[in-house]
C-alpha positions as CSV (number, residue, x, y, z in Angstrom):
1,M,64.7,152.0,84.5
2,S,64.4,148.2,85.2
3,D,62.0,146.6,87.6
4,T,63.9,145.2,90.6
5,S,61.0,144.3,92.8
6,P,61.7,141.1,94.8
7,Q,59.7,137.9,94.3
8,I,56.8,137.7,96.8
9,L,56.0,134.2,98.2
10,S,52.9,133.3,100.2
11,V,53.4,131.4,103.5
12,S,52.0,128.2,101.8
13,D,54.5,128.6,99.0
14,L,57.4,129.1,101.4
15,N,56.5,126.0,103.5
16,R,55.9,123.9,100.4
17,G,59.3,124.9,99.0
18,A,61.0,124.2,102.4
19,R,59.3,120.7,102.5
20,R,60.5,119.8,99.0
21,A,64.0,121.0,99.7
22,L,64.2,119.0,102.9
23,E,62.9,115.8,101.4
24,A,65.1,116.2,98.3
25,D,68.4,116.9,100.2
26,L,68.1,114.4,103.1
27,G,65.8,111.7,101.9
28,D,65.8,108.5,104.0
29,C,68.1,108.5,107.0
30,W,68.7,106.7,110.4
31,V,68.6,108.9,113.5
32,E,69.4,107.7,117.1
33,G,68.0,109.4,120.1
34,E,65.9,109.1,123.3
35,L,62.1,108.9,123.2
36,S,60.1,111.6,124.9
37,G,56.5,112.5,125.0
38,V,55.2,109.3,123.4
39,S,51.5,109.5,122.7
40,R,49.1,107.1,120.9
41,P,45.8,108.8,120.0
42,A,42.7,106.9,118.8
43,S,43.9,107.3,115.2
44,G,46.5,104.6,115.7
45,H,49.5,107.0,114.9
46,V,52.3,107.3,117.3
47,Y,53.6,110.9,118.0
48,F,56.9,111.4,119.9
49,T,60.0,113.6,120.2
50,L,63.4,112.2,119.5
51,K,66.1,114.0,121.4
52,D,69.7,114.0,122.6
53,D,71.5,116.2,125.1
54,R,71.7,119.2,122.6
55,A,68.6,119.0,120.3
56,Q,65.3,117.4,119.6
57,V,63.0,116.8,116.6
58,R,59.3,116.1,116.4
59,S,58.5,112.7,114.9
60,V,55.5,110.7,113.8
61,L,55.0,107.0,113.1
62,F,51.9,106.5,111.1
63,R,49.5,103.6,111.9
64,N,50.4,101.5,108.8
65,Q,54.0,101.4,109.9
66,A,53.3,101.3,113.7
67,R,51.7,97.8,113.5
68,F,55.0,96.4,112.2
69,V,57.1,97.8,115.1
70,S,57.7,95.2,117.9
71,T,60.0,97.4,120.0
72,P,58.1,98.8,123.0
73,M,58.1,102.6,122.7
74,R,58.3,104.2,126.1
75,D,59.6,107.5,127.4
76,G,63.4,107.3,128.1
77,D,64.1,104.4,125.7
78,L,67.1,104.8,123.4
79,V,66.1,103.9,119.8
80,R,67.2,104.1,116.2
81,V,64.6,105.5,113.8
82,R,64.6,105.2,110.0
83,G,62.6,107.9,108.3
84,R,62.5,110.8,106.1
85,V,62.7,114.5,107.0
86,S,59.7,116.6,106.1
87,L,57.7,119.6,107.0
88,F,54.1,119.8,108.1
89,E,53.0,122.7,105.9
90,P,49.9,123.9,107.8
91,R,51.9,124.8,110.9
92,G,55.4,125.0,109.4
93,D,56.6,122.2,111.8
94,Y,59.8,120.5,110.9
95,Q,59.4,116.7,111.6
96,L,60.8,113.2,111.0
97,I,58.3,110.8,109.4
98,A,59.4,107.4,110.9
99,E,59.3,104.2,108.8
100,A,60.9,101.8,111.3
101,V,62.0,101.8,115.0
102,Q,64.6,99.7,116.6
103,A,66.0,99.5,120.2
104,A,69.5,100.9,120.6
105,G,72.1,100.7,123.4
106,I,70.6,99.7,126.7
107,G,67.2,99.5,125.0
108,A,68.4,96.7,122.8
109,L,69.7,94.8,125.9
110,L,66.3,95.2,127.6
111,V,64.5,93.9,124.5
112,A,66.8,90.9,124.4
113,L,66.4,90.4,128.1
114,E,62.6,90.4,127.8
115,A,62.7,87.9,124.9
116,L,65.0,85.6,127.0
117,K,62.7,86.0,130.0
118,T,59.7,85.0,127.9
119,R,61.4,81.9,126.5
120,L,62.7,80.7,129.9
121,S,59.3,81.2,131.4
122,E,57.7,79.1,128.7
123,Q,60.2,76.4,129.5
124,G,59.3,76.4,133.2
125,M,62.5,77.9,134.5
126,F,60.6,80.2,137.0
127,T,58.5,77.5,138.7
128,N,60.7,76.7,141.7
129,Q,58.6,77.0,144.9
130,R,60.4,74.8,147.4
131,S,60.2,75.9,151.0
132,L,63.4,77.0,152.7
133,A,64.6,75.6,156.1
134,F,63.9,78.1,158.8
135,P,66.4,78.7,160.1
136,P,68.8,76.8,157.8
137,R,71.3,74.4,159.5
138,H,74.0,75.7,157.1
139,L,73.8,78.9,155.0
140,L,76.0,78.9,151.9
141,V,76.6,82.4,150.6
142,L,77.8,83.0,147.0
143,S,78.9,86.6,146.9
144,S,81.9,88.9,146.7
145,A,84.2,88.6,149.8
146,T,84.8,92.3,149.8
147,G,81.4,93.6,148.8
148,A,78.8,95.4,151.0
149,A,76.3,92.6,150.5
150,I,78.2,90.0,152.6
151,R,78.8,92.6,155.3
152,D,75.1,93.4,155.4
153,V,74.2,89.7,155.5
154,L,76.7,88.9,158.3
155,A,75.6,92.0,160.3
156,V,71.9,91.0,160.2
157,L,72.7,87.3,161.0
158,G,74.9,88.3,163.9
159,K,72.1,90.5,165.3
160,R,69.2,88.2,164.7
161,W,70.6,84.7,164.9
162,P,74.2,84.4,166.2
163,L,73.9,80.6,166.1
164,A,73.8,80.6,162.3
165,Q,76.5,78.6,160.6
166,V,77.6,80.6,157.5
167,T,80.0,79.6,154.8
168,L,81.1,82.2,152.2
169,I,82.1,81.0,148.8
170,P,83.8,84.0,147.2
171,V,82.7,84.6,143.6
172,P,82.9,87.6,141.2
173,V,79.5,89.3,141.0
174,Q,80.2,91.6,138.1
175,G,81.6,91.2,134.6
176,A,81.9,88.4,132.1
177,E,83.5,86.0,134.6
178,A,80.8,86.3,137.2
179,A,78.1,84.0,135.7
180,P,80.6,81.0,135.0
181,A,82.1,81.3,138.5
182,I,78.7,81.3,140.2
183,I,77.6,78.3,138.1
184,A,80.7,76.4,139.0
185,A,80.4,77.2,142.7
186,L,76.7,76.2,142.7
187,G,77.6,72.9,140.9
188,L,80.3,72.2,143.5
189,L,77.9,72.7,146.4
190,N,75.3,70.4,144.8
191,R,77.9,67.6,144.5
192,Q,78.9,67.8,148.2
193,T,77.4,64.8,149.9
194,S,77.6,66.3,153.4
195,L,75.0,69.0,152.5
196,D,71.3,68.3,153.1
197,P,68.7,69.9,150.8
198,E,66.2,69.6,153.6
199,R,68.2,71.8,156.0
200,D,70.7,73.8,154.0
201,V,70.1,76.9,151.9
202,V,72.2,78.7,149.2
203,L,72.1,82.5,149.2
204,I,73.2,84.3,146.0
205,T,73.6,88.0,146.6
206,R,75.2,91.3,145.7
207,G,74.5,95.0,146.3
208,G,73.0,97.5,143.9
209,G,74.4,98.8,140.7
210,S,73.6,99.8,137.1
211,L,72.0,97.5,134.6
212,E,75.4,96.7,133.2
213,D,76.7,95.8,136.7
214,L,73.9,93.4,137.4
215,W,73.8,91.9,133.9
216,A,75.7,88.7,134.9
217,F,72.6,87.6,136.9
218,N,70.5,87.7,133.7
219,D,72.7,84.9,132.2
220,E,70.7,82.1,130.7
221,H,73.0,79.3,131.9
222,L,73.1,80.7,135.5
223,T,69.3,80.9,135.4
224,R,69.1,77.2,134.4
225,A,71.7,76.2,137.0
226,I,69.6,77.9,139.8
227,H,66.4,76.2,138.5
228,Y,68.0,72.7,138.5
229,S,69.9,73.1,141.8
230,R,69.3,70.3,144.3
231,L,69.8,72.7,147.1
232,P,67.2,75.4,147.6
233,V,68.3,78.8,146.5
234,M,67.4,82.4,147.6
235,A,68.5,85.3,145.5
236,A,69.0,88.9,146.6
237,I,70.4,90.9,143.7
238,G,70.6,94.7,143.7
239,H,68.0,97.0,145.2
240,E,64.2,96.7,145.4
241,V,63.7,98.0,141.9
242,D,66.1,95.4,140.4
243,T,64.6,92.1,139.3
244,S,67.0,89.7,137.5
245,L,66.4,86.3,135.9
246,A,68.3,84.8,138.9
247,D,65.7,86.2,141.2
248,L,62.9,84.7,139.1
249,A,64.5,81.2,138.9
250,A,65.3,81.0,142.7
251,D,63.0,79.3,145.2
252,A,62.7,82.6,147.0
253,S,64.0,86.2,146.5
254,A,64.5,89.3,148.5
255,P,64.8,92.9,147.5
256,T,68.1,93.5,149.3
257,P,70.9,91.4,150.9
258,S,69.7,92.6,154.4
259,A,66.1,91.6,153.6
260,A,67.3,88.1,152.6
261,A,69.1,87.6,155.9
262,E,66.0,88.7,157.8
263,R,63.9,86.2,155.9
264,L,66.3,83.3,156.3
265,V,66.7,83.4,160.1
266,P,64.4,84.3,163.0
267,S,65.2,87.1,165.4
268,A,66.7,85.7,168.6
269,Q,65.3,88.7,170.5
270,E,61.8,88.2,169.1
271,L,62.0,84.5,169.9
272,S,63.1,85.3,173.4
273,Q,60.2,87.7,173.8
274,R,57.8,85.2,172.3
275,L,59.1,82.4,174.6
276,Q,58.6,84.7,177.6
277,Q,55.0,85.5,176.4
278,L,54.3,81.8,175.9
279,T,55.8,81.0,179.4
280,Q,53.5,83.6,181.0
281,R,50.5,82.3,179.0
282,L,51.3,78.7,180.0
283,S,51.5,79.8,183.6
284,R,48.1,81.5,183.4
285,I,46.6,78.5,181.7
286,Q,48.0,76.2,184.4
287,Q,46.6,78.4,187.2
288,H,43.3,78.5,185.5
289,Q,43.2,74.7,185.0
290,L,44.2,74.1,188.6
291,G,41.4,76.4,189.8
292,Q,38.9,74.6,187.6
293,Q,40.0,71.2,188.8
294,A,39.9,72.3,192.4
295,Q,36.3,73.4,192.0
296,R,35.4,70.2,190.3
297,L,37.0,68.2,193.1
298,D,34.9,70.1,195.7
299,H,31.7,69.3,193.7
300,L,32.7,65.7,193.5
301,R,33.3,65.6,197.3
302,L,29.8,67.0,197.9
303,R,28.3,64.3,195.6
304,L,30.3,61.5,197.2
305,R,28.1,59.1,199.3
306,H,28.9,56.1,201.6
307,P,28.8,52.8,199.6
308,G,26.3,51.4,202.1
309,E,23.7,53.9,201.0
310,G,24.1,52.8,197.4
311,L,23.8,49.2,198.4
312,Q,20.6,49.9,200.4
313,R,19.1,51.7,197.4
314,Q,19.9,48.8,195.2
315,R,18.4,46.3,197.7
316,D,15.1,48.3,197.7
317,T,15.1,48.5,194.0
318,L,15.7,44.7,193.8
319,E,12.8,44.0,196.1
320,Q,10.5,46.2,194.1
321,L,11.5,44.4,190.9
322,Q,10.9,41.0,192.5
323,Q,7.4,41.9,193.5
324,R,6.6,43.3,190.1
325,L,8.0,40.0,188.6
326,A,5.8,37.8,190.8
327,R,2.7,39.8,190.0
328,A,3.5,39.6,186.3
329,L,4.1,35.8,186.4
330,H,0.8,35.3,188.3
331,S,-1.1,37.4,185.8
332,S,0.5,35.7,182.8
333,L,-0.2,32.2,184.2
334,G,-3.9,33.1,184.7
335,N,-4.2,34.4,181.2
336,H,-2.6,31.2,179.8
337,Q,-5.0,28.9,181.8
338,R,-8.0,30.8,180.6
339,H,-6.8,30.6,177.0
340,H,-6.2,26.9,177.3
341,K,-9.7,26.2,178.6
342,D,-11.2,28.2,175.7
343,L,-9.2,26.2,173.2
344,A,-10.3,22.9,174.8
345,R,-13.9,24.0,174.6
346,R,-13.6,25.0,171.0
347,L,-11.9,21.7,170.2
348,T,-14.7,19.7,171.7
349,L,-17.3,21.6,169.7
350,R,-15.4,20.8,166.5
351,S,-14.4,17.2,167.1
352,P,-12.4,15.6,164.2
353,S,-14.4,12.3,164.4
354,A,-17.6,13.9,163.4
355,E,-16.0,15.6,160.5
356,L,-14.2,12.3,159.5
357,L,-17.6,10.5,159.5
358,Q,-19.2,13.1,157.3
359,A,-16.2,13.0,155.0
360,R,-16.5,9.2,154.6
361,H,-20.2,9.5,153.8
362,N,-19.5,12.1,151.2
363,H,-16.7,9.9,149.7
364,R,-19.0,6.9,149.3
365,R,-21.7,9.1,147.7
366,L,-19.3,10.7,145.3
367,T,-17.7,7.3,144.4
368,Q,-21.1,5.9,143.5
369,R,-21.9,9.0,141.3
370,L,-18.5,8.6,139.6
371,L,-19.0,4.9,138.8
372,A,-22.5,5.6,137.4
373,A,-21.2,8.4,135.3
374,Q,-18.3,6.3,134.0
375,R,-20.7,3.4,133.0
376,S,-23.1,5.9,131.3
377,D,-20.3,7.6,129.4
378,L,-18.8,4.2,128.3
379,Q,-22.2,3.0,126.9
380,R,-22.7,6.3,125.1
381,H,-19.2,6.2,123.5
382,R,-19.8,2.5,122.4
383,E,-23.0,3.4,120.7
384,Q,-21.3,6.4,119.0
385,F,-18.5,4.2,117.8
386,S,-20.9,1.6,116.4
387,S,-22.7,4.3,114.5
388,R,-19.5,5.8,113.1
389,M,-18.3,2.3,112.0
390,R,-21.6,1.7,110.1
391,E,-21.2,5.1,108.4
392,L,-17.6,4.4,107.5
393,Q,-18.5,0.9,106.2
394,A,-21.1,2.4,103.9
395,V,-18.7,4.8,102.2
396,S,-15.6,2.6,102.4
397,P,-14.0,1.6,99.0
398,L,-13.5,-1.9,100.4
399,S,-17.3,-2.2,100.6
400,V,-17.6,-1.3,96.9
401,L,-14.9,-3.8,96.1
402,G,-16.9,-6.4,97.9
403,R,-19.7,-6.0,95.4
404,G,-17.4,-7.1,92.5
405,Y,-15.5,-3.9,91.6
406,A,-11.6,-3.6,91.4
407,I,-9.0,-0.8,91.7
408,L,-6.3,-0.8,88.9
409,S,-2.8,0.7,89.5
410,N,0.3,0.7,87.3
411,E,3.8,-0.4,88.3
412,N,4.4,3.1,89.9
413,G,1.4,2.7,92.1
414,R,-0.6,5.2,90.2
415,V,-4.4,4.5,90.1
416,I,-5.7,4.0,86.5
417,R,-9.0,5.9,86.0
418,K,-9.0,6.1,82.1
419,A,-8.1,3.7,79.3
420,D,-5.7,6.1,77.8
421,Q,-3.6,6.1,81.0
422,T,-2.2,2.7,80.0
423,R,-0.8,0.9,76.9
424,P,-0.6,-2.6,75.6
425,G,1.9,-4.8,77.3
426,E,1.9,-2.8,80.6
427,T,1.5,-4.8,83.8
428,L,-1.3,-3.6,86.1
429,T,-2.3,-4.7,89.6
430,A,-6.1,-5.1,90.4
431,R,-7.1,-4.9,94.0
432,L,-10.3,-6.9,94.7
433,G,-12.6,-7.1,97.6
434,E,-10.3,-9.8,98.9
435,G,-6.7,-9.9,97.6
436,E,-4.9,-8.6,94.5
437,V,-4.5,-9.8,90.8
438,T,-1.7,-9.0,88.4
439,L,-2.9,-8.3,84.9
440,S,-1.2,-7.7,81.5
441,V,-2.8,-5.2,79.0
442,S,-3.3,-6.7,75.6
443,A,-5.4,-3.8,74.0
444,V,-6.6,-0.3,74.8
445,S,-10.0,0.9,73.5
446,P,-11.1,4.5,73.6
447,P,-14.4,5.6,75.2
448,P,-17.4,5.0,72.9
449,E,-17.9,8.6,72.1
450,R,-14.4,8.8,70.5
451,Q,-15.0,5.8,68.1
452,A,-16.9,8.0,65.7
């Protein structure tokens, strides 16, 4: 009897076999679906569920691959994932190990829109901050002639500011032809010379819709046209949650067409109430000012005096000042007279004639001393000079020459002190005590000690 017992596998063997079968059969594949349950723990891995309307699969993007994914991974995004099917053996979970993630469908549009927004922002396309005329003299509306947006705008304007001058320029606000039509209309308005950028405003508006419906207002060329518009532009595209590139490029934006109309014009009813309040306030201020001025007038009347009283007070003051002036003059004159007498007495005591006489006496005495000193110094210098002359005469070479000596010099003026400093035939000059003699050398004899 043969052994027909079935092969018994452990749970680990079963999961390992299933993992190998999945990896061998499917390998790498691309899967498209919606992200759900995206989580990023501290490990750096990204865990998420990829699902469609009928199924879902657990997925993981490991840290080494996650750092190369530029697509934002948020719940609800539609993405394409390249990965390999596998099985997590410890729990037996079937999963997709992602290698790359790309945006798909609307997600790709949003990624492209975000990149365009960044590029336009770096180029300064979202820097318009011009103030809008309030209220504008002429409101130029670019919108659909049959849409709900223009009806809402006109309804709000009619209620708040019936005086508003509104011109509708019908343009498509959806589809491929919308952006070129709005650009052309905006260019035409900017070329009209009758429009005033200081007092006129352009409103670009449409009602809500899907992302695809509003996509025309994310056009790059329309964004640039709004930025470079000479006329100031307000944009009101879609609902409050919708923000297009046109909204960002405009000088002002509003969440809805109705809100745009409310921001562009004041409320006539509110202005009327404000005017009434100001009128009442002005009346109260006038009454208050009149009361204040009446009280001030009463005080001034009480302080008012007859001009004669003022003149009499001034006369009394003048008399007092005249008396004070007379006393001051008399006192000052007495002081000056006493000072003059004191100076005359001091001048008498120190008469210039006595000082002049004493100075003359001192001058004569000093002159005599100076002459005596000059004579004495002259005699002393003469004696010193005679003594120096005698000493000089004693040591003078001329004195030696006078005793019969002579000084010999050659033709170059060099003094001859030794016989070997000359040669036969050389002409020498001999200076005597009186005069000079020219000599010719006939022979030269060495000193006696050299003859041996």
